[in-house]
N, C-alpha and C positions, 0 to 999 in steps of 0.2 A: 454531523458535519459542522454545525454551528459551534458546538462545544470544542471541536478540534480547532476551528478558526479562532475562537476566543483564547484557547490555550496558546496558540502560536502568536497571537497578538500580544498577550500578556508577557510572553517571553521577550518580545520586542519593545515592551514598555507602553503598550496601548491596550485598551479594553474594547470589547465588542461595541459598546454604546458610542464611544468616540469614533470608531471605524465607520459605523452607520451614519453618524452625523457628518463625518468628513466626506462621505460619498453622497450625502444629501438624499438618503433613502430612509425608509422605515424598517423596523425589524420584520414586519410582516412581508415587505418586499423581499428582504434578504431570505426569509424562510421560503417564500414561494420560488425564488430563484434556485435555492438549494434543493427544493423538493423535486424540481425537474432533473437536476443533476443527479440526485439520489436515485430517482427512478431509472435513469439510464445506467447508472452503476450497478444497480441490482440486476437489471436485465443482462448486462454484460457478464456479471459474476455468475449468474445462473447458466448462461451459455458456456462459459469457460469451465465451470464445474461439470457440466454434462459431457463436454468433450473429454475432459480429463478422466472422467469415470468410464466413458465408452472406450477410450483408447488406453486405459490403464496407465495413465500418466501420473507419476508420483515423484516425490522428492525423497532421495535416499538420505540416510543418516549422515553419510560422508559429505554429501552436497550441503546439507544443513550446517554441519560442523565447519566446513570450509567457508561458507558464506558468513557465518557468525565470526569466524576468525578475521575475515576481510573487514568486517564492520568494526571489530574490536581494535584492529590496527589503526583505523581512522580516528578512534577516540582515545586510545591509550598507547603511549610509547613505552611506559614502564612495565606494566604487568598485563600483557596481552591475554594470557591464559585466564587470569582472574576476570578480566572484562568479557572475554568470550563466554565463560561460564555464566556470568550474570546475564548476558544477552540471551543465551540459550534458555535460561530459567524464565525470562520475562517475555521474550520475543520469538520463541521457537515457532509458534503457529504462523506468525506473520512471515517469517523467513520461508517456511514450507510453502505458504501460499504464493509468495513471490517467485519461488523456483518453479512451482507448478504452472503458474501463469506464464512465465517465460518459456517453459517447455511447450505449452499449448500454442503460444504464438509461433514458436519455431515449427511445430507440427503443421500448423495451418499454412505457413509460408512454404514449407517444403512439399506440401500436398495440394497446393492450389494450382489451378490451371487458368492461365490468362487467355481470355478470348476477346476477339475484336469484332 
């Protein structure tokens, strides 16, 4: 998570050390904060994966292709097909995960019962 943050910061012209200084915290504090967030993410991912497996929720190739095309259209006006293929080569797993996660959430919403 810290590497991801550093990457995003560098893209915006800042580095992780400047960010930490700006917040007035230490790297250790940042790591500890991210550690708690990471634990929660792992737990959520494990639950989502278990539900997807138990309910046989998957992403079809058509869904993955369609989502890759949507993303490609956001980034390329000229050669959408080429961008789509590049996205599929590098991001297929993430797209599949996004689709499955969305389906699991939809499943939970549709099958939940509200009690008072």
